[in-house]
N, C-alpha and C positions, 0 to 999 in steps of 0.2 A: 697171358698172352694173347694184348691185341691179333686181329688179323691182318694183314700188309703184304704191299706187292714193293716189292724192289724194282724200280726201275730207273738205269741210269745213261744214259748212248753218250756221253761226252769219252772224244779219246782224249787220255793224259798223258802227254809228253812230257817228262819230269828228267832233270838232271843238265849237266853244261853240255855245249852246244849241241842240244834240241830245236833251238829254232835255226840252223842249218837247212833243218827238212822243212822248214817256213813255207817256201815259196811251192813247193810241189803239193803242200796240202791246199793252200789257198788253190792251186790252176784248177785242183777236180772241180770248186765252184764256176769257177769262171775268172775273167781278169780285167773287170774293170771291179775296183777297189777302194772300198770309203772306209779311210784309215781316221780312227777316232781316238783321240788323248786328251791326255789333259795341259795342264800350266806352262808345259815347254821342260820339264828336268827332264824328260828319256832325250834333249837336245846336249845337255851338259853331260851326260854318265855315258854315252855314247852309245845308247841301247839305236835310238832314231835310226843312227847309220845303218847299222847293221837291219833293221826292219827294211828299210827303204833298199839295201843291198840285194835283198832277198825278195821286193816284190820288183827290182829293175832286173832279174834272172827269169822273171816268165813276161817281162816287157807287160805286165801290168798298167792299166791307167790307173791312176792316184787321184782321189779325191780325200780330201783332208778336213776334216772337224775337229779344232783343238780349242781350249778352254773350259773343260767338263771341270765346275765347282768339286772341291773335297764333298760338301753337302749336294748332292747333285738337282736340278730344278728341271722341272718339266721340261721350258718353255729351249732350252737347249738342246731338248732332244727332240723339238717338233721343229727346230731350225734344220737339225741335222737330219732327220727324215725328209725332211722337203729338199735337202743337196743330195739325196740319195736317191730320190724318187727322181728327178729332173734331170738325173743325170745315167738315170736306168740301171743303178749298179746291181754287182750279180754278187756278191759277196761283203760281208763288214769285218774289217779288222780292226780289236779294241787292243789298244798296250797301256795297262798302265792298271791301278789297284781296283780296289770295289768300285769307288764313285763311278770309272768311266765303264769297264763292264757293265755294270747294271744301267748305265743309259743305252748303250751299244746294245742291248737287251731289247731297249723297248724302241729303241730306234729301229732294230729288224723287224718287230711287230708293224709299228707305223708305218714305216717305207708303202704297205702294199696300200693301206686306204688313207682315209684321205681328214680321218676326224684326230680330233687333237691326241696326245698320247695320255692324255691326263684321262680320258675315256673309260680307258681302260680301268683306274685304277678308282672310279667313281660307280661301276658296273654298269656300262651306260650302252658296252658292246665288250663282245668276246672276237678275239684275233682269232683270223681263220687260215694266216700262212705267215709263214717267216724269212725274211731274205737269210743265207746260213751264215751265224759269226763262228770268227775263231779269235783266240783273245790271245796275248801275251802278256804274264802276269809281272806287274813288277810292283808288288807288297805281299805280303804274306799277314791275310787278316780273313777278310769277310766270307772266302769259301765261296764266291761268286762261281769262280769258275770251274764249279762241278754241279752245280744247280742249277734250279728253276727259279729263282728270287730273285728281284729287284727291288732297291727302295729308290722311291724318288718324292720332291715335297712343293708342295707350291705354296710359297710365300704370301699371295694373295690369300688365300682362305685360310691360312696358317695351320695345312697340315702336312704331313710327314708319313706317308704308307707302304708297308711292302705289298708287296702283290707277287704271286707265282701263276707260272703254267707251263704247262710242258715244253711249249712251243719254243722256251728262252732257257736252257738248255744249249751250251755251247756244241759245234761240232768240235772241234778240238780247242784244248786248250795246251797254253807250249809254258812250262813251268823252271826257269831256269834262275836257281838259285844266287847266280852270281848277279842276278839284276835285281836283287834288292839291296844289295852291299854301300849301296849311296842311299838309301831309306836312311834320314837321321835319327838319333835318338827316339826323340818324343813319338815318332811315326811307329817305329818298330814295338816302341813298350804299347803300345797302343791298341797296338794287331794282337801282341799276346794276349791283354785282356780280353780284347772282342772275341778270339776263339776258345777263352774258356767260357763266355757267356754263352756262344753259341752252344755248349757240350752242358751247360747248368739249364737253358732252355729246353734242350731235349729229352733231361733226367725230369725235371719239375714238370714233365708233359704227362697226359693222365695216362694210365696202364701199367703191367707191370713185364717187366722185358730185363731180366736179370746181367744175361750177356750184351744186348744192349748198354746197363749199365757199365758193365767192366768196362766196355770201349769207351765211354766218357771216363773212366776212374782212370783210363793211362792215359788217355788225350791231357787228360788235365795234369797228370805226373808228370809228361814228357815237358811241357811247359813250362813247370814249377819249376824243373831240374834244369833243363838249359835256357830257357830264355834268360835271366841273369846271367849265365854266361855266356850269351851271344849280344846282350849289352855291354857286355868290359870287351867285346873280340867282333865288332863289327864285320871286320872283313874273312870271319873264319868261316870256308864253303860247311863244313860240315852240321854246321850250328846251323846257320841260315836254311838248309838244305832239311833240317833239324824240326824247326817252325813252320817249316813251307808247306811242311807235308802234314803235321800236324793243324794246320789251320785249312787247310783242304780235306781230310780225314774227320772234322769236326760238323760238320754242314754238307758231306757228299750224299747224306740220307743213313750211314751205318747207325750213327748212334740212335735213329729216331724208328726202325724197325720192332714192332711189335707193340709199339705206345698209338693209338687214337692219334695226337700230333706232339708237336711239344709245346709250352708253354706262350710264349712271345710274348709275358708282360712287361717283363723287364726290356725290354728292346723298346715297347712302345714307351716306355715311360721316359728311356735316354735319346726318343725320337726325340720328345718334347722339348730337350735342356739346347737339343744342336739346332732344334728350327728355332726355337726361340732367342738361342744366346749365340748361334754359331759353333758350337765348340767341337769339337772332334768325337767322332762316333764312341772312340773306345775312351776316351773321357768321362761323356757320359755316364758309358755302363759299367765305372770302378764307381762311381758315387752313387748308382741308382740299385746295385746288386746286392751292397750291403746293407742298405737301408729295406730291399722286398725282403731280401731272408730274417732281416729282424723282425718285420712285419708279420712278414708266412710263418716263421719261425711256430708260432702260437696257435697256428691250421694244421701243420705239417711239422710236427719237430719229429717224427722217428725219420722221414725224409733229410734232413739238414742232418741229422746225428749219423745215419748213416753214411752219408757224401763226408761229413768229417771223417769218423771212423780208414775209411779207405782214402782218403785222399792224406789228412793231415793227424792220422793216428789220433785225435780226438774223440772226447766220449759226452759231449754237451752240445746243444746248437749255438752257447756263446761261446765257446770255443772255437769254433767250427767258424764262424762268421768272422770272429777277432782273425783268424789265420788267415782268411779271403783277405783281412784289411790287410793284417802285415804285408803279406806278398804284393798287393798291388799298390801299395807305399813304398816300396823295397823297388820300384822300378818308376819310381815320381811319376805315378797318375795319383791325380787325387781324388780321394773319398769322400770329399764334403764340400757342398755347392761354393763356399768362398774362398776353399783353394785354387779356386779357376776362376775368383772374380766375379762372382754372382753373390753375391748377400741377399739378407732375410728379407730385406722391403720386396725383394720378387717371389715371395710366397704366392701369395694370391693372385699373379699373374698365372705362374705356375699350374698352380691347383686350379685357376679358369679353364686353362688350357687344355689342363687333361679331362675333364669333365666336359670338354665341349668338341672333344677329338674322340670320348667315349672308350677312355685307355682301361685296358683290362686284357686279362690272360683268356686261353681258351680252356685252360684246366682250374684254377684260382683266379675267378670273378673278382672284378673290383670294383666300388663305389666311388658315389665322392668322397663320402665319409673314408672311407680308403685311402684315396689320393690324399686328402688333408693329413692322415697318419702316418702315411710312408712320406710325406714330403717335408716334415717336420723331422725327418731324422735324414735329411740331404744337411741338417747345418748343426 
């Protein structure tokens, strides 16, 4: 087992009506609030009104930035950061899913500086401070509510990157499973794929950590058992709660202890697909993971077989990968590019961008030759 440091300062509030104490949590940091959210769905499902009521209860000054995209871009972060800077905000309140909270994390470190948020991603500068961030989660998927990572993309340079820093931890995260009732079928399914992918990224990281492996197996089995039931019963509180908790546990550090890192090669591949073709993140992963495992099973067959044995009671790499594909299909998620409108004529473009962005894993490295072989498996 590798040496590790476990650190997670986020206070998680989970369950019915937890946002009833949101105002009090915000007030401890100040009353000038930058409210960040997405395209406006929270206004249709009643969440927005509950949030505003909490802000009014503390007589907060509210400065709003909305319109964060599902695949968030750094330009929105820069504009929102300027709004927060110009109004001397004390705290950021992010209400939404992974894209909104990821954006808010980078807004929090961009407000105190004059440079663009993209400079952090390119290593041109390091953050020195952050505006306190509080989140209200409305989509179970990315685990961003309890980790120090955020993904942004730059359409000009054709890059979509993940980046982490301890300053990006939320101070508080509020998770009421009822806030996910209005999430549509496809986004719920993509969230289930995403949480499984996070577990797999940890599992295929470098280092032996049997207890962390068992955490991975348990979280994936939770998703496989309850995910399909949730899709058939989207207003079932207990099922929403199980998947919401699983998504948080998949990427809050629990599954990574005892390893040098996760691998993250598949997320890097998936980012290329969502960057180029604006497809949902979860859809990119349900395509990329089976292809990556098929290619990598020649390199690490024992890890793939161990995974299958514990999740599906299978005994070969082929059966393990087939079982994952079958599960993703059962969620109506794509496992090949043509299923989501990406034709074979796009192969050269995908390979070119993967190579240009040096797509690789932290543990299992990839070359251009690997890119070519993996992309072939997308079709």
